[in-house]
DRENDO-1510 file (C-alpha; in Angstrom, 1 decimal, always signed):
<recs>
REC; n; res; u; v; w
REC; 1; MET; +12.0; +0.3; +37.5 .
REC; 2; ASN; +15.3; -0.8; +37.5 .
REC; 3; GLN; +17.3; -3.6; +34.9 .
REC; 4; THR; +17.2; -6.2; +37.9 .
REC; 5; SER; +12.8; -5.7; +38.5 .
REC; 6; ARG; +12.2; -5.5; +35.0 .
REC; 7; PRO; +12.3; -9.6; +33.9 .
REC; 8; LEU; +10.7; -10.5; +37.1 .
REC; 9; TYR; +7.9; -8.0; +36.3 .
REC; 10; TRP; +7.4; -9.6; +32.7 .
REC; 11; LEU; +7.8; -13.1; +34.0 .
REC; 12; GLY; +5.1; -12.0; +36.5 .
REC; 13; LEU; +2.9; -10.5; +33.5 .
REC; 14; GLY; +3.3; -13.4; +31.2 .
REC; 15; LEU; +2.7; -15.9; +34.2 .
REC; 16; ILE; -1.0; -13.9; +35.2 .
REC; 17; GLY; -1.7; -14.2; +31.4 .
REC; 18; THR; -1.1; -17.7; +31.0 .
REC; 19; ILE; -3.5; -18.4; +33.9 .
REC; 20; ILE; -6.2; -16.5; +33.0 .
REC; 21; ALA; -6.0; -17.8; +29.2 .
REC; 22; ALA; -6.2; -21.4; +30.6 .
REC; 23; TYR; -9.4; -20.5; +32.5 .
REC; 24; VAL; -11.0; -19.3; +29.8 .
REC; 25; LEU; -9.9; -21.7; +26.9 .
REC; 26; PHE; -9.8; -24.6; +28.9 .
REC; 27; PRO; -13.5; -25.8; +29.0 .
REC; 28; ILE; -13.8; -24.5; +25.4 .
REC; 29; PHE; -10.8; -27.0; +24.6 .
REC; 30; TRP; -12.6; -29.8; +26.2 .
REC; 31; LEU; -15.9; -29.2; +24.5 .
REC; 32; VAL; -14.1; -29.3; +21.1 .
REC; 33; LEU; -12.0; -32.4; +22.4 .
REC; 34; ALA; -15.4; -34.1; +24.2 .
REC; 35; SER; -16.7; -33.7; +20.1 .
REC; 36; PHE; -14.6; -36.1; +18.7 .
REC; 37; LYS; -15.0; -38.9; +21.5 .
REC; 38; THR; -18.1; -41.6; +21.3 .
REC; 39; THR; -20.8; -41.4; +23.8 .
REC; 40; GLY; -19.4; -44.3; +25.7 .
REC; 41; GLU; -15.9; -42.8; +26.3 .
REC; 42; LEU; -17.5; -39.7; +27.8 .
REC; 43; ALA; -19.9; -41.8; +30.2 .
REC; 44; SER; -17.0; -44.0; +31.1 .
REC; 45; LEU; -14.9; -43.7; +34.5 .
REC; 46; PRO; -12.3; -42.3; +35.1 .
REC; 47; LEU; -12.8; -39.7; +32.8 .
REC; 48; THR; -10.1; -39.1; +29.4 .
REC; 49; PHE; -8.7; -35.7; +28.6 .
REC; 50; TRP; -8.0; -36.8; +24.9 .
REC; 51; PRO; -10.0; -38.9; +22.8 .
REC; 52; LYS; -9.1; -42.7; +22.8 .
REC; 53; ALA; -10.3; -43.2; +19.5 .
REC; 54; PRO; -11.1; -39.7; +17.7 .
REC; 55; THR; -14.3; -40.1; +15.5 .
REC; 56; ILE; -16.3; -37.2; +13.5 .
REC; 57; GLU; -19.5; -39.7; +14.3 .
REC; 58; ALA; -21.2; -36.3; +16.2 .
REC; 59; TYR; -20.0; -33.9; +13.2 .
REC; 60; THR; -21.3; -36.6; +10.8 .
REC; 61; ALA; -24.8; -37.0; +12.9 .
REC; 62; LEU; -25.7; -33.2; +12.2 .
REC; 63; PHE; -25.5; -33.3; +8.8 .
REC; 64; ASP; -27.0; -37.3; +8.3 .
REC; 65; ALA; -30.4; -36.9; +7.2 .
REC; 66; ASN; -31.7; -40.0; +8.7 .
REC; 67; SER; -30.3; -38.8; +12.3 .
REC; 68; GLN; -32.5; -38.0; +15.1 .
REC; 69; SER; -30.8; -34.6; +15.4 .
REC; 70; SER; -31.0; -33.8; +11.7 .
REC; 71; GLN; -34.8; -34.7; +11.8 .
REC; 72; LEU; -35.7; -31.9; +14.7 .
REC; 73; LEU; -33.2; -29.3; +13.2 .
REC; 74; ARG; -31.8; -28.8; +9.9 .
REC; 75; TRP; -28.2; -27.5; +10.4 .
REC; 76; PRO; -27.4; -26.9; +7.1 .
REC; 77; THR; -30.5; -25.0; +6.7 .
REC; 78; LEU; -29.3; -23.1; +10.0 .
REC; 79; ILE; -25.9; -22.4; +9.0 .
REC; 80; SER; -26.8; -21.3; +5.8 .
REC; 81; ASN; -29.7; -18.6; +7.4 .
REC; 82; SER; -26.8; -17.2; +9.8 .
REC; 83; PHE; -24.5; -16.6; +7.0 .
REC; 84; ILE; -27.0; -15.0; +4.6 .
REC; 85; VAL; -28.3; -12.6; +7.3 .
REC; 86; ALA; -24.5; -11.9; +9.1 .
REC; 87; VAL; -22.8; -11.2; +5.6 .
REC; 88; SER; -26.1; -9.3; +3.9 .
REC; 89; SER; -26.2; -7.2; +7.0 .
REC; 90; THR; -22.3; -6.9; +7.2 .
REC; 91; ILE; -22.4; -5.5; +3.5 .
REC; 92; LEU; -25.0; -2.8; +4.3 .
REC; 93; VAL; -23.6; -1.9; +8.0 .
REC; 94; LEU; -20.0; -1.0; +5.5 .
REC; 95; ILE; -22.1; +0.6; +2.9 .
REC; 96; PHE; -24.1; +2.8; +4.6 .
REC; 97; GLY; -21.2; +3.0; +7.7 .
REC; 98; THR; -18.8; +4.3; +5.2 .
REC; 99; LEU; -20.8; +6.7; +3.6 .
REC; 100; ALA; -22.2; +8.1; +7.2 .
REC; 101; GLY; -18.3; +8.1; +8.6 .
REC; 102; TYR; -16.9; +10.2; +5.9 .
REC; 103; ALA; -19.6; +12.8; +6.3 .
REC; 104; PHE; -19.1; +12.9; +9.9 .
REC; 105; SER; -15.2; +13.3; +9.8 .
REC; 106; ARG; -15.4; +15.2; +6.5 .
REC; 107; LEU; -18.2; +17.5; +6.6 .
REC; 108; HIS; -19.0; +20.4; +9.2 .
REC; 109; PHE; -22.7; +20.8; +10.3 .
REC; 110; PRO; -24.4; +22.1; +13.3 .
REC; 111; GLY; -24.5; +19.1; +16.1 .
REC; 112; ARG; -22.1; +16.9; +14.1 .
REC; 113; ASP; -20.2; +15.6; +17.1 .
REC; 114; LEU; -23.2; +16.1; +19.2 .
REC; 115; ILE; -24.9; +13.6; +16.7 .
REC; 116; LEU; -21.4; +11.3; +16.6 .
REC; 117; GLY; -21.7; +10.9; +20.6 .
REC; 118; GLY; -24.9; +9.9; +20.2 .
REC; 119; LEU; -24.6; +6.8; +17.9 .
REC; 120; LEU; -22.2; +5.7; +20.4 .
REC; 121; ILE; -24.6; +6.1; +23.5 .
REC; 122; SER; -26.8; +4.4; +21.3 .
REC; 123; ARG; -24.7; +1.4; +21.9 .
REC; 124; MET; -24.8; +1.3; +25.9 .
REC; 125; PHE; -29.2; +0.2; +25.9 .
REC; 126; GLN; -29.3; -3.0; +26.9 .
REC; 127; GLY; -30.9; -5.4; +24.4 .
REC; 128; ALA; -33.8; -6.8; +27.0 .
REC; 129; ALA; -34.8; -3.5; +27.1 .
REC; 130; LEU; -35.2; -3.3; +23.4 .
REC; 131; LEU; -37.0; -7.0; +22.5 .
REC; 132; LEU; -40.6; -6.0; +22.9 .
REC; 133; PRO; -40.9; -2.7; +21.1 .
REC; 134; THR; -38.7; -4.6; +18.5 .
REC; 135; TYR; -41.2; -7.2; +18.6 .
REC; 136; ARG; -44.1; -5.1; +17.9 .
REC; 137; LEU; -42.2; -3.0; +15.3 .
REC; 138; MET; -41.7; -5.9; +13.0 .
REC; 139; ASN; -44.8; -7.4; +13.6 .
REC; 140; ALA; -46.6; -4.3; +12.6 .
REC; 141; LEU; -44.0; -4.2; +9.4 .
REC; 142; ASN; -44.8; -7.6; +8.7 .
REC; 143; LEU; -41.1; -8.5; +8.6 .
REC; 144; GLN; -41.5; -10.9; +11.7 .
REC; 145; ASP; -40.4; -14.6; +10.8 .
REC; 146; SER; -38.6; -13.3; +7.9 .
REC; 147; LEU; -34.7; -13.1; +7.3 .
REC; 148; ILE; -34.8; -9.7; +5.2 .
REC; 149; GLY; -36.4; -8.4; +8.9 .
REC; 150; LEU; -33.5; -10.1; +10.8 .
REC; 151; ILE; -30.8; -8.3; +8.2 .
REC; 152; LEU; -32.3; -4.7; +8.2 .
REC; 153; LEU; -32.5; -5.3; +12.4 .
REC; 154; TYR; -29.2; -6.5; +12.8 .
REC; 155; SER; -27.9; -3.6; +10.6 .
REC; 156; ALA; -29.7; -1.2; +12.0 .
REC; 157; PHE; -28.0; -2.3; +15.2 .
REC; 158; GLY; -24.8; -2.2; +14.0 .
REC; 159; LEU; -24.7; +0.9; +11.8 .
REC; 160; PRO; -24.0; +2.9; +14.7 .
REC; 161; PHE; -20.7; +1.6; +16.2 .
REC; 162; ALA; -19.9; +0.8; +12.6 .
REC; 163; THR; -20.1; +4.4; +11.9 .
REC; 164; TRP; -18.2; +5.6; +15.3 .
REC; 165; ILE; -15.1; +3.2; +14.3 .
REC; 166; ILE; -14.9; +4.8; +10.5 .
REC; 167; ALA; -15.1; +8.4; +11.1 .
REC; 168; SER; -12.8; +8.0; +14.1 .
REC; 169; SER; -10.5; +6.8; +11.6 .
REC; 170; LEU; -11.0; +8.8; +8.8 .
REC; 171; ARG; -10.6; +11.7; +10.8 .
REC; 172; GLU; -6.4; +10.4; +11.0 .
REC; 173; ILE; -6.3; +10.8; +7.7 .
REC; 174; PRO; -5.1; +14.3; +6.2 .
REC; 175; PHE; -7.4; +16.1; +4.3 .
REC; 176; GLU; -4.7; +17.6; +1.9 .
REC; 177; LEU; -4.5; +14.4; +0.3 .
REC; 178; GLU; -8.0; +14.6; -0.7 .
REC; 179; GLU; -7.5; +18.0; -1.9 .
REC; 180; SER; -4.6; +17.3; -3.8 .
REC; 181; ALA; -6.4; +14.6; -5.9 .
REC; 182; ILE; -9.2; +17.2; -6.3 .
REC; 183; MET; -7.1; +19.3; -7.7 .
REC; 184; ASP; -6.1; +17.1; -10.1 .
REC; 185; GLY; -9.5; +16.5; -11.3 .
REC; 186; ALA; -10.9; +14.0; -9.2 .
REC; 187; SER; -14.5; +14.0; -7.9 .
REC; 188; ARG; -15.4; +14.0; -4.2 .
REC; 189; LEU; -16.7; +10.6; -4.6 .
REC; 190; GLN; -13.2; +9.7; -6.5 .
REC; 191; SER; -11.0; +10.9; -4.2 .
REC; 192; MET; -12.6; +9.0; -1.3 .
REC; 193; VAL; -12.8; +5.5; -3.1 .
REC; 194; ARG; -9.0; +5.9; -4.4 .
REC; 195; ILE; -7.5; +7.6; -1.7 .
REC; 196; VAL; -9.3; +7.8; +1.7 .
REC; 197; LEU; -11.2; +4.2; +1.8 .
REC; 198; PRO; -7.5; +2.5; +1.1 .
REC; 199; LEU; -6.1; +4.2; +4.0 .
REC; 200; ALA; -9.1; +3.3; +6.3 .
REC; 201; THR; -9.1; -0.3; +5.4 .
REC; 202; PRO; -8.0; -1.4; +9.1 .
REC; 203; ALA; -10.9; +0.4; +10.4 .
REC; 204; LEU; -13.2; -0.9; +7.7 .
REC; 205; ILE; -11.9; -4.5; +8.2 .
REC; 206; THR; -12.4; -3.7; +12.1 .
REC; 207; ALA; -16.2; -2.9; +11.8 .
REC; 208; ALA; -16.9; -5.7; +9.3 .
REC; 209; MET; -15.4; -8.0; +11.7 .
REC; 210; TRP; -17.0; -6.7; +14.8 .
REC; 211; HIS; -20.6; -6.6; +13.1 .
REC; 212; PHE; -20.2; -10.2; +11.6 .
REC; 213; VAL; -19.4; -11.5; +15.0 .
REC; 214; GLY; -22.1; -10.3; +16.3 .
REC; 215; ALA; -24.9; -10.7; +14.0 .
REC; 216; TRP; -23.8; -14.5; +13.6 .
REC; 217; SER; -23.7; -15.2; +17.7 .
REC; 218; GLU; -26.9; -12.9; +18.2 .
REC; 219; PHE; -29.5; -15.0; +19.8 .
REC; 220; ALA; -32.2; -12.9; +22.1 .
REC; 221; PHE; -33.8; -11.0; +18.8 .
REC; 222; ALA; -33.6; -14.2; +16.4 .
REC; 223; SER; -35.4; -16.4; +18.6 .
REC; 224; ILE; -38.5; -14.1; +19.2 .
REC; 225; LEU; -38.6; -13.1; +15.4 .
REC; 226; MET; -37.6; -16.5; +13.4 .
REC; 227; GLU; -40.4; -18.9; +14.4 .
REC; 228; SER; -40.6; -21.1; +11.5 .
REC; 229; ALA; -37.7; -24.3; +11.3 .
REC; 230; ASP; -36.7; -22.6; +7.5 .
REC; 231; HIS; -35.4; -19.0; +9.3 .
REC; 232; LYS; -33.9; -20.2; +12.4 .
REC; 233; THR; -30.3; -19.3; +12.8 .
REC; 234; VAL; -27.4; -21.5; +14.3 .
REC; 235; THR; -27.6; -20.0; +17.8 .
REC; 236; ILE; -31.2; -20.9; +17.9 .
REC; 237; GLY; -30.7; -24.4; +16.9 .
REC; 238; LEU; -27.7; -24.6; +19.6 .
REC; 239; ALA; -29.9; -23.4; +22.1 .
REC; 240; SER; -32.3; -26.1; +21.5 .
REC; 241; PHE; -29.9; -28.5; +20.5 .
REC; 242; VAL; -28.5; -28.4; +24.2 .
REC; 243; GLU; -32.0; -29.1; +25.4 .
REC; 244; LEU; -33.1; -32.0; +23.2 .
REC; 245; PHE; -29.3; -33.7; +23.4 .
REC; 246; THR; -27.8; -32.9; +27.0 .
REC; 247; ILE; -27.1; -36.6; +27.6 .
REC; 248; GLU; -25.0; -37.0; +24.0 .
REC; 249; PHE; -22.6; -34.8; +24.8 .
REC; 250; ASN; -20.2; -35.1; +22.1 .
REC; 251; ARG; -22.9; -34.0; +19.7 .
REC; 252; VAL; -23.5; -30.6; +21.6 .
REC; 253; GLY; -19.8; -30.4; +21.4 .
REC; 254; ALA; -19.8; -30.6; +17.8 .
REC; 255; ALA; -22.9; -28.1; +17.6 .
REC; 256; ALA; -21.1; -25.7; +19.6 .
REC; 257; THR; -17.5; -26.1; +17.4 .
REC; 258; LEU; -19.5; -25.6; +14.4 .
REC; 259; VAL; -21.2; -22.6; +15.5 .
REC; 260; ALA; -17.9; -21.3; +16.7 .
REC; 261; LEU; -15.7; -21.8; +13.9 .
REC; 262; PRO; -16.8; -19.2; +11.5 .
REC; 263; ILE; -16.0; -16.7; +14.8 .
REC; 264; MET; -12.6; -18.2; +15.4 .
REC; 265; VAL; -11.2; -18.0; +11.8 .
REC; 266; VAL; -12.5; -14.2; +11.2 .
REC; 267; PHE; -10.5; -13.6; +14.6 .
REC; 268; PHE; -7.4; -15.7; +13.2 .
REC; 269; PHE; -7.1; -14.0; +10.0 .
REC; 270; GLY; -8.2; -10.4; +11.0 .
REC; 271; GLN; -6.6; -10.0; +14.4 .
REC; 272; ARG; -4.0; -7.5; +13.0 .
REC; 273; TYR; -6.6; -5.6; +11.6 .
REC; 274; PHE; -8.7; -5.7; +13.9 .
REC; 275; THR; -6.3; -4.1; +16.4 .
REC; 276; ARG; -5.1; -1.8; +14.0 .
REC; 277; GLY; -8.6; -0.5; +13.5 .
REC; 278; LEU; -9.6; +0.0; +17.3 .
REC; 279; LEU; -6.3; +1.7; +18.1 .
REC; 280; ALA; -6.7; +4.2; +15.5 .
REC; 281; GLY; -10.4; +4.5; +16.4 .
REC; 282; ALA; -8.9; +5.3; +20.1 .
REC; 283; VAL; -6.9; +8.4; +19.0 .
REC; 284; LYS; -9.7; +10.7; +18.3 .
REC; 285; GLY; -13.3; +9.9; +18.5 .
</recs>
């Protein structure tokens, strides 16, 4: 590529990226703006893009105990349940994924690479194929309609990928650093905590972000396992909300924005670590 065509090349790539970003983000942007409009403005013609008189009425209605939406769907309960499940399962995945990743990256045992590859292959199974056996298993263990059961289920599904990411990243850290610490009197556990894990911070954050987003937005297993209103999550609430309040699109937009907000916050503050963690795990796997 010569010096003349290079600016045109990058200009073309930037234009294509802008078009794709606009195509993907415009519906989301429209939904967020709709949440700040009144029902009358949404139904009026011609349609307006920006709210004429922005209001948070749709958001307050979600948490108003006297409103119809709050009587049918208790959003504070839905949000707290999702946070409990997502945060708790993320902590479990990080703890056991770190221990397993360290074992796969530092210990030598028969079938190590085969097992690690099998963990990654397990992510290829479609969730729909596992719905019925998972339901029967959780029912047999008396974990159906239980937040603890959902936490354990999400942890089991998220652990293989987290282990693969962490193990791939730890293999990039020279073992000589640990040997130096061990020679200075540190135990294997101390060298792992004080030497290895700080260097593997991007991979740990990547695994945590990936699992949190997946646990927060998961719908299929939660919908078949959670039956009582006290145990439902935000994704179940949003699906029910769309069915009940399709005409009041501003409330649907407010509910969808609340559900997407934690995901946007996670990626906004952790995007740098997320990219570094994935690249570190892609060097060796």
